[in-house]
C-alpha positions as CSV (number, residue, x, y, z in Angstrom):
1,M,40.9,-6.5,-14.7
2,N,39.8,-6.3,-18.3
3,T,39.5,-9.8,-19.9
4,M,37.7,-8.7,-23.1
5,F,39.7,-7.5,-26.1
6,T,39.1,-6.4,-29.7
7,G,40.4,-8.5,-32.5
8,V,43.2,-6.1,-33.1
9,E,44.2,-6.2,-29.4
10,I,44.1,-10.0,-29.3
11,T,46.3,-10.1,-32.4
12,E,48.9,-7.8,-30.8
13,K,48.9,-9.8,-27.6
14,V,49.3,-13.1,-29.4
15,K,52.1,-11.8,-31.5
16,E,53.9,-10.5,-28.4
17,K,53.6,-14.0,-26.9
18,V,55.0,-15.5,-30.1
19,N,58.0,-13.2,-30.0
20,S,58.6,-13.9,-26.4
21,G,58.1,-17.7,-26.8
22,S,55.4,-17.8,-24.2
23,L,52.4,-18.7,-26.5
24,P,51.1,-22.2,-25.9
25,R,51.9,-24.6,-28.8
26,I,48.2,-25.3,-29.4
27,V,45.7,-22.5,-30.3
28,C,42.0,-23.1,-30.5
29,F,39.6,-20.7,-32.3
30,D,35.9,-20.5,-31.9
31,Y,34.2,-20.2,-35.3
32,F,30.9,-18.3,-35.2
33,D,31.4,-14.6,-34.3
34,T,35.1,-15.2,-34.0
35,L,36.4,-16.2,-37.4
36,V,33.2,-15.4,-39.2
37,T,30.0,-13.4,-38.5
38,R,26.6,-13.7,-40.1
39,K,24.8,-11.2,-42.2
40,V,21.5,-12.3,-40.5
41,Y,20.7,-13.0,-36.8
42,P,21.7,-16.6,-36.0
43,E,18.2,-18.2,-35.8
44,A,17.3,-16.6,-39.2
45,T,19.8,-19.0,-40.8
46,K,17.6,-21.9,-39.9
47,K,14.6,-20.1,-41.3
48,L,16.3,-19.4,-44.6
49,A,17.4,-23.1,-44.8
50,A,13.8,-24.1,-44.2
51,R,12.6,-21.7,-46.9
52,N,15.0,-23.1,-49.5
53,L,14.2,-26.7,-48.5
54,A,10.5,-26.0,-48.9
55,V,11.1,-25.0,-52.5
56,I,12.7,-28.4,-53.2
57,C,10.0,-30.3,-51.4
58,G,7.3,-28.7,-53.6
59,E,4.1,-26.8,-53.4
60,S,2.5,-28.7,-50.5
61,C,5.3,-27.8,-48.0
62,R,5.5,-24.4,-46.3
63,W,8.8,-23.2,-44.9
64,Q,7.2,-22.0,-41.7
65,T,6.0,-25.6,-41.1
66,L,9.5,-27.0,-41.7
67,Y,11.0,-24.5,-39.3
68,E,8.5,-25.4,-36.6
69,L,9.1,-29.1,-37.1
70,R,12.8,-28.5,-36.9
71,A,12.6,-26.7,-33.6
72,G,10.6,-29.6,-32.1
73,I,13.0,-32.2,-33.4
74,E,16.0,-30.4,-32.0
75,K,14.5,-30.3,-28.5
76,K,13.7,-34.0,-28.8
77,L,17.2,-35.0,-29.9
78,C,18.8,-32.9,-27.1
79,K,16.7,-34.6,-24.5
80,E,17.6,-38.0,-25.8
81,S,21.3,-37.0,-25.8
82,V,21.1,-36.0,-22.1
83,A,19.3,-39.2,-21.2
84,A,22.1,-41.1,-22.8
85,G,24.7,-39.4,-20.5
86,F,25.9,-36.8,-23.0
87,D,25.2,-33.0,-23.2
88,A,22.1,-31.4,-24.8
89,E,23.5,-31.6,-28.3
90,F,22.4,-33.1,-31.7
91,T,23.8,-33.7,-35.2
92,I,22.4,-32.3,-38.4
93,N,22.4,-35.9,-39.7
94,D,20.0,-37.1,-37.0
95,L,17.9,-34.0,-37.6
96,G,17.6,-34.8,-41.3
97,E,16.6,-38.4,-40.6
98,E,13.8,-37.4,-38.2
99,L,12.5,-34.6,-40.4
100,F,12.3,-37.0,-43.4
101,S,10.4,-39.5,-41.3
102,I,7.8,-36.9,-40.3
103,L,7.4,-35.4,-43.8
104,Q,7.1,-38.8,-45.4
105,H,4.4,-39.8,-42.9
106,T,2.4,-36.6,-43.5
107,G,2.6,-36.9,-47.3
108,W,4.4,-33.5,-47.7
109,L,7.2,-34.8,-49.9
110,P,6.9,-35.4,-53.6
111,D,6.6,-39.1,-54.7
112,W,10.1,-39.1,-56.3
113,M,11.9,-38.0,-53.2
114,D,13.4,-41.0,-51.3
115,E,15.3,-40.7,-48.0
116,K,18.7,-40.5,-49.6
117,T,17.7,-37.8,-52.0
118,F,16.0,-35.8,-49.2
119,F,19.0,-36.1,-47.0
120,T,21.4,-35.0,-49.7
121,C,19.3,-32.0,-50.5
122,F,18.8,-31.1,-46.8
123,I,22.5,-31.2,-46.0
124,S,23.6,-29.3,-49.1
125,T,21.0,-26.6,-48.5
126,E,22.1,-26.1,-44.9
127,I,25.7,-25.7,-46.0
128,A,24.8,-23.4,-48.9
129,V,22.8,-21.1,-46.6
130,E,25.6,-21.0,-44.1
131,K,28.0,-20.0,-46.8
132,N,25.7,-17.3,-48.0
133,V,25.1,-15.7,-44.6
134,Q,28.7,-15.8,-43.4
135,E,31.4,-13.1,-43.7
136,S,35.0,-13.8,-42.8
137,C,36.5,-11.6,-40.0
138,Y,39.7,-10.3,-41.5
139,V,41.7,-9.6,-38.4
140,L,41.1,-13.0,-36.7
141,T,41.6,-15.0,-39.9
142,E,44.8,-13.2,-40.6
143,L,46.0,-14.0,-37.1
144,L,45.1,-17.7,-37.7
145,K,47.2,-17.7,-41.0
146,F,50.0,-16.0,-39.1
147,L,50.1,-18.7,-36.5
148,H,49.9,-21.4,-39.2
149,K,53.0,-20.0,-40.8
150,K,54.7,-20.0,-37.4
151,Q,53.9,-23.7,-37.2
152,Y,51.5,-23.6,-34.3
153,E,48.9,-26.3,-34.0
154,I,45.5,-24.8,-34.8
155,Y,42.1,-26.3,-34.0
156,I,38.5,-25.1,-34.5
157,V,36.2,-25.7,-31.5
158,S,32.5,-25.0,-31.9
159,D,29.2,-25.8,-30.3
160,F,27.4,-26.6,-33.5
161,Y,25.4,-29.4,-35.2
162,F,27.7,-29.9,-38.2
163,S,30.2,-32.8,-38.3
164,R,33.8,-32.1,-38.8
165,E,33.5,-33.1,-42.5
166,Q,30.6,-30.7,-43.0
167,F,32.4,-28.0,-41.1
168,R,35.5,-28.4,-43.2
169,L,33.5,-27.3,-46.2
170,L,32.9,-24.0,-44.6
171,L,36.6,-23.6,-43.8
172,E,37.4,-24.4,-47.5
173,Y,34.9,-21.8,-48.6
174,H,36.7,-19.1,-46.5
175,G,40.1,-20.3,-47.6
176,I,41.5,-21.4,-44.2
177,S,41.1,-25.2,-44.2
178,K,44.8,-25.8,-44.9
179,C,45.7,-23.9,-41.8
180,I,43.6,-26.1,-39.5
181,H,45.0,-29.2,-37.8
182,G,41.6,-30.5,-36.6
183,I,38.0,-29.7,-35.8
184,F,36.1,-30.4,-32.6
185,T,32.3,-29.9,-32.7
186,S,29.7,-30.6,-30.1
187,A,27.9,-32.7,-32.8
188,D,30.7,-35.2,-33.2
189,N,31.2,-35.7,-29.5
190,R,27.8,-34.9,-28.0
191,L,29.7,-32.8,-25.6
192,S,29.6,-29.0,-25.4
193,K,32.1,-26.3,-24.4
194,G,29.3,-23.9,-23.3
195,G,26.8,-26.1,-21.6
196,T,29.1,-28.2,-19.4
197,G,32.6,-27.6,-20.7
198,R,33.2,-31.3,-21.2
199,L,34.2,-30.8,-24.8
200,Y,37.5,-29.2,-23.4
201,E,38.2,-32.4,-21.5
202,E,37.7,-34.4,-24.7
203,I,40.1,-32.0,-26.5
204,I,42.8,-32.4,-23.9
205,S,42.5,-36.2,-24.0
206,R,42.5,-36.4,-27.8
207,L,45.6,-34.1,-28.1
208,S,47.4,-35.8,-25.3
209,C,48.5,-32.6,-23.8
210,N,48.2,-30.6,-20.6
211,A,45.4,-28.0,-20.4
212,E,47.9,-25.1,-20.0
213,E,49.4,-26.0,-23.4
214,I,46.2,-24.7,-25.1
215,L,45.0,-21.2,-25.8
216,M,41.3,-20.7,-26.5
217,I,40.1,-17.6,-28.4
218,G,36.4,-16.9,-28.8
219,D,33.6,-14.4,-28.3
220,N,31.3,-16.2,-25.9
221,R,32.2,-15.3,-22.3
222,R,30.9,-18.6,-20.8
223,A,31.8,-21.1,-23.5
224,D,35.1,-19.7,-24.8
225,Y,36.5,-18.1,-21.7
226,D,35.0,-19.2,-18.3
227,M,34.6,-22.8,-19.2
228,A,38.1,-22.9,-20.8
229,V,39.8,-21.3,-17.8
230,N,37.9,-23.6,-15.4
231,R,39.4,-26.6,-17.3
232,G,42.9,-25.1,-17.0
233,L,43.3,-23.7,-20.5
234,Q,44.6,-20.2,-21.2
235,A,41.9,-18.1,-22.9
236,M,41.2,-14.7,-24.6
237,H,37.7,-13.3,-24.7
238,L,36.9,-11.5,-28.0
239,D,34.7,-8.4,-27.8
240,R,31.8,-8.7,-30.2
241,G,29.3,-6.3,-28.6
242,E,28.7,-4.4,-31.8
243,Q,27.9,-7.6,-33.7
244,Y,25.4,-8.7,-31.0
245,E,23.6,-5.4,-31.3
246,K,23.5,-5.8,-35.1
247,Y,21.8,-9.2,-34.6
248,S,19.3,-7.7,-32.2
249,T,18.4,-5.0,-34.7
250,L,18.0,-7.5,-37.6
251,Q,15.7,-9.6,-35.4
252,M,13.6,-6.6,-34.5
253,K,13.3,-5.6,-38.1
254,E,12.0,-9.0,-39.0
255,T,9.5,-9.0,-36.1
256,E,8.2,-5.6,-37.1
257,S,7.8,-6.3,-40.8
258,S,5.1,-8.4,-42.5
259,L,7.1,-11.0,-44.3
260,E,4.1,-12.2,-46.3
261,N,3.5,-8.9,-48.0
262,D,7.0,-7.4,-47.9
263,T,9.2,-7.9,-51.0
264,L,12.8,-7.4,-52.1
265,S,11.9,-4.8,-54.8
266,S,14.0,-2.0,-53.4
267,V,17.0,-4.3,-52.8
268,F,16.8,-5.6,-56.4
269,M,16.7,-2.1,-57.7
270,E,19.8,-1.2,-55.8
271,I,21.6,-4.3,-57.3
272,L,20.5,-3.2,-60.8
273,E,21.8,0.3,-60.3
274,E,25.1,-0.9,-58.7
275,Q,25.9,-3.2,-61.7
276,E,26.0,-0.3,-64.2
277,V,25.3,-2.5,-67.2
278,S,26.1,-0.6,-70.4
279,C,22.7,-1.5,-72.1
280,F,19.5,-3.3,-71.3
281,G,20.4,-3.7,-67.6
282,E,16.8,-4.8,-66.7
283,M,17.4,-8.0,-68.8
284,G,19.3,-9.2,-65.8
285,L,16.2,-8.9,-63.6
286,T,14.0,-10.7,-66.2
287,L,16.5,-13.5,-66.6
288,W,16.7,-14.0,-62.8
289,Y,12.9,-14.2,-62.6
290,F,12.8,-16.7,-65.5
291,I,15.5,-18.9,-64.0
292,R,13.8,-19.0,-60.6
293,Q,10.3,-19.7,-62.1
294,L,11.9,-22.3,-64.4
295,F,13.4,-24.1,-61.4
296,I,10.1,-24.1,-59.5
297,R,8.2,-25.4,-62.5
298,L,10.7,-28.2,-63.3
299,N,10.9,-29.2,-59.6
300,N,7.2,-29.3,-59.2
301,D,6.9,-31.4,-62.3
302,S,9.4,-33.9,-60.9
303,V,12.1,-33.2,-63.5
304,H,15.5,-34.6,-62.6
305,D,17.4,-34.0,-65.9
306,V,16.9,-31.1,-68.2
307,F,18.6,-30.2,-71.6
308,F,19.3,-26.6,-72.4
309,C,19.3,-26.2,-76.2
310,S,22.0,-24.4,-78.0
311,K,22.7,-21.6,-78.6
312,E,20.6,-19.6,-76.2
313,G,20.7,-22.4,-73.7
314,E,24.4,-22.0,-73.1
315,F,24.1,-18.9,-71.0
316,L,20.7,-19.9,-69.6
317,R,22.3,-23.0,-68.2
318,K,25.1,-21.0,-66.6
319,L,22.4,-19.0,-64.8
320,F,20.4,-22.1,-63.8
321,I,23.5,-23.8,-62.3
322,Q,24.6,-20.7,-60.4
323,F,21.1,-20.2,-59.0
324,Q,21.0,-23.8,-57.7
325,L,24.5,-23.8,-56.2
326,L,23.9,-20.6,-54.3
327,C,20.4,-21.6,-53.0
328,F,20.9,-25.3,-52.5
329,G,24.6,-26.0,-52.6
330,R,24.3,-28.5,-55.5
331,E,22.4,-29.1,-58.7
332,I,19.0,-30.4,-57.5
333,I,18.0,-30.7,-61.2
334,R,20.8,-32.0,-63.3
335,S,21.4,-29.9,-66.5
336,H,22.9,-30.8,-69.8
337,Y,23.9,-28.8,-72.8
338,L,22.4,-30.0,-76.1
339,L,23.8,-29.0,-79.4
340,V,20.7,-28.6,-81.7
341,S,19.4,-26.3,-84.3
342,R,16.5,-26.3,-86.7
343,K,18.8,-27.3,-89.6
344,A,20.7,-30.0,-87.7
345,T,17.5,-31.7,-86.3
346,F,15.2,-31.2,-89.3
347,I,16.9,-33.8,-91.5
348,C,16.9,-36.2,-88.5
349,S,13.1,-35.9,-88.2
350,L,12.2,-36.5,-91.8
351,D,10.6,-39.6,-93.2
352,S,11.4,-41.7,-96.3
353,L,10.6,-40.0,-99.6
354,E,7.5,-42.1,-100.0
355,K,6.0,-40.5,-96.9
356,E,7.7,-37.1,-96.7
357,D,6.3,-34.0,-98.4
358,F,8.6,-31.4,-96.6
359,S,5.5,-29.4,-95.7
360,R,7.1,-28.2,-92.4
361,L,9.7,-26.4,-94.5
362,F,7.4,-25.1,-97.2
363,A,4.9,-23.8,-94.7
364,H,7.3,-21.0,-93.8
365,Y,9.5,-20.8,-96.9
366,R,7.8,-20.9,-100.3
367,D,9.9,-19.0,-102.7
368,I,13.3,-20.6,-102.3
369,S,16.1,-22.0,-104.4
370,F,17.3,-25.6,-104.7
371,K,20.4,-24.4,-102.8
372,E,18.3,-23.2,-99.9
373,F,16.1,-26.4,-100.0
374,L,19.2,-28.7,-99.9
375,L,21.0,-26.7,-97.3
376,S,17.9,-26.8,-95.1
377,L,18.2,-30.6,-95.4
378,N,21.7,-30.1,-94.0
379,F,23.6,-31.2,-97.1
380,S,27.0,-29.5,-97.4
381,V,27.4,-26.9,-100.1
382,K,29.7,-29.3,-102.0
383,T,27.0,-32.0,-102.1
384,A,24.2,-29.6,-102.8
385,K,26.0,-28.3,-105.9
386,K,26.8,-31.8,-107.0
387,I,23.1,-32.9,-106.8
388,C,22.0,-29.9,-108.8
389,E,24.7,-30.4,-111.5
390,L,23.8,-34.1,-111.9
391,L,20.1,-33.1,-112.3
392,E,20.9,-30.0,-114.4
393,L,18.9,-27.8,-112.0
394,P,19.6,-24.1,-111.2
395,Y,21.5,-23.9,-107.9
396,N,21.0,-20.3,-106.7
397,T,17.8,-19.2,-108.5
398,R,14.8,-18.7,-106.2
399,I,11.8,-20.3,-107.7
400,Q,8.3,-19.0,-106.9
401,D,6.4,-21.6,-104.8
402,L,9.1,-24.2,-105.2
403,E,7.1,-27.0,-103.7
404,K,4.5,-26.9,-106.6
405,S,6.9,-26.3,-109.4
406,F,7.5,-28.8,-112.2
407,E,11.3,-28.7,-111.5
408,F,10.8,-29.8,-107.9
409,Q,8.4,-32.6,-108.7
410,S,11.0,-34.0,-111.1
411,F,13.7,-33.4,-108.6
412,V,12.1,-35.4,-105.7
413,S,11.2,-38.3,-108.0
414,S,14.7,-38.7,-109.3
415,D,16.8,-41.7,-108.2
416,I,19.9,-39.4,-107.8
417,F,18.2,-37.2,-105.1
418,R,16.6,-40.3,-103.5
419,D,19.9,-42.0,-103.0
420,F,21.6,-39.0,-101.6
421,Y,18.6,-38.2,-99.4
422,E,18.1,-41.6,-97.9
423,I,21.8,-42.2,-97.0
424,H,22.1,-38.7,-95.5
425,R,18.8,-38.8,-93.6
426,V,19.5,-42.3,-92.0
427,E,23.1,-41.4,-91.1
428,Q,22.2,-38.1,-89.5
429,K,19.4,-39.6,-87.4
430,K,21.5,-42.5,-86.3
431,H,24.3,-40.2,-85.1
432,F,21.8,-37.8,-83.5
433,L,20.3,-40.6,-81.4
434,S,23.8,-41.8,-80.5
435,Y,24.5,-38.3,-79.3
436,L,21.4,-38.3,-77.2
437,E,22.2,-41.7,-75.7
438,S,25.6,-40.4,-74.6
439,F,23.9,-38.4,-71.9
440,G,22.5,-41.6,-70.4
441,K,19.2,-43.4,-70.9
442,E,17.8,-42.1,-67.6
443,A,18.2,-38.5,-68.9
444,I,16.0,-39.1,-72.0
445,S,13.6,-41.9,-70.8
446,P,10.7,-42.1,-70.0
447,S,10.5,-38.4,-70.6
448,F,12.8,-35.9,-72.3
449,T,12.8,-32.3,-70.9
450,M,14.3,-29.4,-72.8
451,V,14.7,-25.6,-72.3
452,D,14.9,-23.1,-75.1
453,V,14.2,-19.5,-75.8
454,G,11.0,-20.1,-77.9
455,W,8.7,-19.4,-79.8
456,K,6.9,-22.1,-81.7
457,G,9.0,-25.0,-80.6
458,S,10.0,-26.3,-84.0
459,I,13.3,-28.0,-82.7
460,Q,11.2,-29.8,-80.1
461,N,8.9,-31.1,-82.9
462,N,12.0,-32.4,-84.7
463,I,13.3,-34.2,-81.6
464,R,9.8,-35.6,-80.9
465,R,9.8,-37.2,-84.3
466,C,13.2,-38.8,-83.7
467,L,12.5,-40.4,-80.4
468,P,10.4,-43.5,-79.7
469,E,6.7,-42.8,-79.5
470,D,6.4,-43.8,-75.8
471,I,8.8,-41.0,-74.7
472,V,7.1,-37.8,-73.6
473,V,8.9,-34.6,-74.7
474,N,8.4,-31.6,-72.5
475,G,9.6,-28.1,-73.6
476,Y,10.0,-25.1,-71.3
477,Y,10.4,-21.8,-73.0
478,I,10.9,-18.1,-72.2
479,G,7.8,-17.7,-74.3
480,L,5.4,-19.4,-76.6
481,L,3.6,-17.9,-79.6
482,S,1.2,-20.2,-81.5
483,P,3.2,-23.4,-80.6
484,T,2.9,-26.1,-83.2
485,E,2.3,-29.9,-83.0
486,V,1.4,-29.8,-79.3
487,T,0.1,-33.3,-78.2
488,E,0.0,-35.5,-75.1
489,T,3.6,-36.6,-75.9
490,N,4.8,-33.3,-77.1
491,R,4.1,-30.8,-74.4
492,K,5.1,-27.1,-74.3
493,H,5.2,-24.6,-71.5
494,G,5.8,-20.8,-71.7
495,V,7.5,-19.7,-68.4
496,L,7.4,-15.9,-68.9
497,F,4.6,-15.7,-71.4
498,S,2.4,-17.7,-73.7
499,D,-0.6,-17.0,-76.0
500,V,-2.2,-20.4,-75.5
501,P,-4.9,-21.2,-74.4
502,V,-5.2,-17.4,-73.7
503,H,-2.8,-14.5,-73.5
504,S,-0.8,-14.7,-70.3
505,P,-0.3,-11.6,-68.2
506,F,2.0,-9.0,-69.6
507,I,2.6,-10.9,-72.8
508,H,2.7,-7.7,-74.8
509,V,5.7,-6.6,-72.7
510,F,7.9,-9.6,-73.0
511,N,6.8,-10.3,-76.6
512,N,7.4,-6.8,-77.8
513,N,11.1,-7.4,-78.7
514,R,11.7,-11.2,-78.8
515,S,14.8,-10.6,-80.8
516,L,16.4,-9.0,-77.7
517,F,16.2,-12.4,-75.9
518,E,17.7,-14.1,-78.9
519,M,20.6,-11.7,-79.4
520,L,21.6,-11.2,-75.8
521,L,21.5,-14.9,-75.2
522,G,24.2,-15.6,-77.9
523,A,26.7,-18.4,-77.4
524,T,30.4,-18.8,-77.4
525,H,30.1,-21.0,-80.5
526,G,28.2,-21.1,-83.8
527,S,24.9,-23.0,-84.6
528,A,24.8,-26.8,-84.4
529,D,25.7,-28.0,-87.9
530,G,25.1,-31.7,-87.7
531,Y,26.0,-35.2,-86.4
532,F,28.6,-37.2,-88.3
533,D,30.8,-40.2,-88.5
534,E,34.4,-39.1,-87.9
535,K,35.6,-40.0,-91.4
536,V,32.6,-38.2,-93.1
537,F,33.2,-35.1,-91.0
538,A,36.9,-35.0,-91.8
539,D,36.0,-34.9,-95.6
540,E,33.2,-32.3,-95.2
541,K,34.3,-29.9,-92.4
542,D,36.0,-27.4,-94.7
543,H,33.0,-27.3,-97.1
544,R,30.6,-26.9,-94.2
545,K,32.8,-24.2,-92.4
546,S,32.3,-26.1,-89.2
547,L,34.3,-27.3,-86.2
548,A,34.0,-30.4,-84.1
549,F,32.4,-29.3,-80.8
550,S,32.3,-32.7,-79.1
551,H,32.5,-36.4,-79.6
552,S,30.0,-38.9,-78.3
553,G,28.7,-42.4,-78.7
554,K,30.7,-45.6,-78.4
555,N,34.4,-45.2,-79.0
556,D,33.8,-41.5,-79.7
557,Q,32.5,-42.3,-83.2
558,T,29.9,-39.4,-83.5
559,V,31.2,-35.9,-84.1
560,V,28.8,-33.1,-83.1
561,S,29.8,-30.0,-85.2
562,V,29.1,-26.3,-85.0
563,L,29.4,-23.5,-87.6
564,D,32.5,-21.4,-87.3
565,L,31.9,-18.0,-88.7
566,P,34.2,-15.0,-88.0
567,E,31.2,-12.6,-88.1
568,E,29.4,-14.4,-85.3
569,R,32.6,-14.8,-83.2
570,K,33.3,-11.1,-83.5
571,L,29.7,-10.1,-82.5
572,F,29.8,-12.3,-79.5
573,K,33.2,-11.2,-78.2
574,E,32.7,-7.5,-78.7
575,K,29.0,-7.0,-78.0
576,I,27.3,-9.9,-76.2
577,E,30.0,-11.4,-73.9
578,P,30.4,-8.2,-71.8
579,L,26.7,-8.0,-71.2
580,Q,26.4,-11.6,-70.3
581,G,29.2,-11.2,-67.8
582,A,27.2,-8.4,-66.1
583,Y,24.0,-10.4,-66.2
584,L,25.8,-13.4,-64.6
585,Q,27.1,-11.2,-61.8
586,M,23.7,-9.6,-61.3
587,N,22.1,-13.1,-61.2
588,R,24.6,-13.9,-58.4
589,E,23.9,-10.8,-56.4
590,L,20.1,-11.1,-56.8
591,T,20.2,-14.8,-55.8
592,K,22.4,-14.0,-52.7
593,A,20.1,-11.2,-51.7
594,F,17.1,-13.5,-52.0
595,S,18.9,-16.2,-50.0
596,L,19.7,-13.7,-47.2
597,S,16.1,-12.6,-46.7
598,L,12.8,-14.1,-45.7
599,K,11.0,-11.5,-47.8
600,N,9.2,-12.5,-51.0
601,S,10.5,-12.0,-54.5
602,P,8.7,-9.2,-56.3
603,D,5.8,-10.4,-58.4
604,L,5.5,-10.8,-62.1
605,Q,4.0,-7.3,-62.6
606,W,7.1,-5.8,-61.0
607,F,9.4,-7.6,-63.3
608,A,7.2,-6.8,-66.3
609,E,7.3,-3.1,-65.4
610,R,11.1,-3.2,-65.3
611,H,11.3,-5.1,-68.6
612,A,8.9,-2.5,-70.1
613,R,11.5,0.2,-69.5
614,M,13.8,-1.5,-72.0
615,V,11.2,-2.1,-74.7
616,F,9.0,1.1,-74.4
617,F,11.4,3.7,-73.1
618,P,14.9,2.7,-74.4
619,E,17.8,5.1,-74.2
620,K,19.2,6.2,-77.5
621,R,22.4,4.3,-77.0
622,E,20.3,1.1,-76.5
623,V,18.5,1.6,-79.8
624,I,21.8,2.2,-81.6
625,F,23.4,-0.8,-79.9
626,F,20.5,-3.1,-81.0
627,S,20.6,-1.7,-84.5
628,M,24.3,-2.8,-84.8
629,L,23.4,-6.5,-84.1
630,Y,22.9,-9.2,-86.7
631,H,22.4,-12.9,-86.8
632,L,22.6,-15.7,-89.4
633,E,19.4,-17.2,-90.7
634,N,20.4,-20.8,-90.9
635,F,17.3,-22.5,-92.1
636,G,15.1,-21.8,-95.1
637,L,17.0,-18.7,-95.9
638,F,20.7,-18.5,-95.5
639,E,21.7,-14.9,-95.0
640,F,22.6,-12.4,-92.3
641,T,19.8,-10.3,-90.9
642,D,20.6,-7.0,-89.3
643,F,18.6,-4.1,-87.8
644,Q,20.7,-1.2,-89.2
645,V,19.6,2.0,-90.8
646,T,21.0,2.3,-94.3
647,G,21.8,5.8,-95.6
648,D,20.3,9.2,-94.7
649,I,16.6,9.7,-94.8
650,S,15.4,12.8,-96.6
651,F,12.9,15.3,-95.1
652,S,10.4,14.5,-97.8
653,R,10.8,10.7,-97.1
654,K,10.2,11.3,-93.4
655,V,7.0,13.2,-94.1
656,K,5.8,10.4,-96.4
657,N,6.6,7.9,-93.6
658,L,4.8,10.0,-91.0
659,R,1.6,10.1,-93.2
660,L,1.8,6.4,-93.8
661,L,2.2,5.8,-90.0
662,L,-0.8,8.1,-89.1
663,K,-2.9,6.4,-91.8
664,D,-2.3,2.8,-90.6
665,P,-0.2,2.6,-87.4
666,A,-0.6,-1.2,-87.1
667,M,0.6,-1.9,-90.6
668,V,3.8,0.1,-90.0
669,L,4.6,-0.8,-86.4
670,E,3.1,-4.3,-85.8
671,T,5.6,-6.2,-88.0
672,G,7.4,-8.2,-85.3
673,V,10.3,-5.9,-85.3
674,W,11.0,-3.7,-82.3
675,Q,9.1,-0.4,-82.6
676,P,12.1,1.9,-81.8
677,V,14.1,0.3,-84.6
678,I,11.2,0.7,-87.1
679,L,10.8,4.4,-86.1
680,R,14.5,4.9,-86.4
681,R,14.5,3.3,-89.9
682,L,11.7,5.7,-90.9
683,G,13.5,8.7,-89.5
684,L,10.7,9.1,-86.9
685,E,12.6,8.2,-83.7
686,F,11.3,11.4,-82.1
687,L,7.9,9.6,-81.8
688,Q,9.3,6.8,-79.7
689,P,8.5,8.4,-76.3
690,L,4.9,9.0,-77.3
691,D,4.5,5.5,-78.7
692,G,6.1,4.0,-75.6
693,R,3.9,5.8,-73.2
694,K,0.8,4.8,-75.1
695,R,1.8,1.1,-75.1
696,F,2.9,1.2,-71.5
697,K,-0.4,2.8,-70.4
698,R,-2.4,0.3,-72.4
699,I,-0.8,-2.7,-70.6
700,F,-0.4,-1.4,-67.0
701,S,-3.5,0.7,-66.6
């Protein structure tokens, strides 16, 4: 007599019994390989959890060691359970406690990780990995939902080391928790259905029913069928032969491959191709590599709170949170979003007029107007005009070497400017510090950690000048180029590239079009505009063309504002947001692929080569797309900058440009602007493939 059925056959038989009224009122489902299957062979799940936990524990801890320790602890706990009169079962909680004790004794845990923190990370990582590797079995979950609608009592019965509370998180993930009346696991009862069958006796007792009033459905012949029938339950045995063969194949592949040298490069390329990003698809790969390296660096440096700086930090933070949730089930490193800009923080960092010479502004902007000077100090247009009118100074006229001009010396020594300046400077700094304190003192003291796109770290310098001297400010950047004001209390780290103390590998790839990072990491809002008292902001918001983004401080007194410009909103909605949506999805798929494999991530050179495709061999549509972008210069100079080609270029002009290029290539191409855009502006875009090959060969040969 056949006692093994497919999911479809079981569904048909159960529905027949429902229609005839002969189905027991209580239906129990096994979970693994019944309601869900795994994308990896079962034991690999523990290895993946060990791999992710090792990342959290830090550089001194190898995942293979964690896995071996785990196996030994499991055996020990099972023996202790049997000795106490129960079955050979254990709980994930007991496993975590034992593992922490061993790791702490051996010194393999970072100093900051106490037992509570380790346990939380351990459990959340286990649950996250289980979610990643599981796939819902449609036929059986639909049967479960059908029975729920028919008001049958439904229970999950599983020989597994999760408690019912932890198990319910998996049911919620698959959207079936509301259909379940209860959960029986071997971990909660220290009794098994497969080992001794005593878990069934516990179920019968707990539900106060007769054994024949229960139907058990599951894939394991011994645990879900024989033991259930022996205890008097009705049972149906699910055929999962194909799934078992799949597990065997996956295990054999792992055994045959060298995990130390094997990488996920081909899988990552498949994900890139499947996403079909309209432009600059490889940026999704670069951002994934940056986010993973950023997490490793922050974790190894014992960072618990990190601030992502606006505007580029808005999307980077989304990627950072998603990466952590998929790998570890929670934010191991808490992230915050900080509204800052050069303009908004510069005034906060300035000293009294007796000590301030504004050299940090004039070092980069010499020939500017009084308007541009005052707006860089974050005065509103209304106030800036008023100051110039009172002092009878030209407002819009750019003055050569303004800092050294007679007009400027007279300007800064005037009582009128002094009064406006001191009130404005003190108020802005007070409200900025109130804004920082709203995140909690533990987030900014004894160290303050920030993430930004790069390149010199001027915003970090401003923040450093605002904070007490004993607070160490750490900045982590996509890249650094000649970073300024680096000290023991103002540290800067380039994650993808840096030119200090020497050029990092492949710097000339990632640095070749820095504007690409800035443009593609645009935000849903405008630049940070300032930090204000509510009443002051109400009077100035129209003149500043800004909106209140958030309120902070005691009694919500501090308004943090952002610029609200239609041109920026349009650019983001039409050009940038669709690309970010694709990058976010790619980040998710790359992270899941990494979480489902014990293979290594590709190395930096692999990611650099992919990134090089964008900067050295762009498609025509990508150059055109980039040429249509623009951004607002919001410090020093206040104007929109774009990359467009203006007007047609005559043949004679193209010949002159070609001669100039051949005479001095560096002068023409090494201006900091992306070379394909320069060549397009010169009408020489036909030279791009040649120039790209030359640059690629120079770097990767």
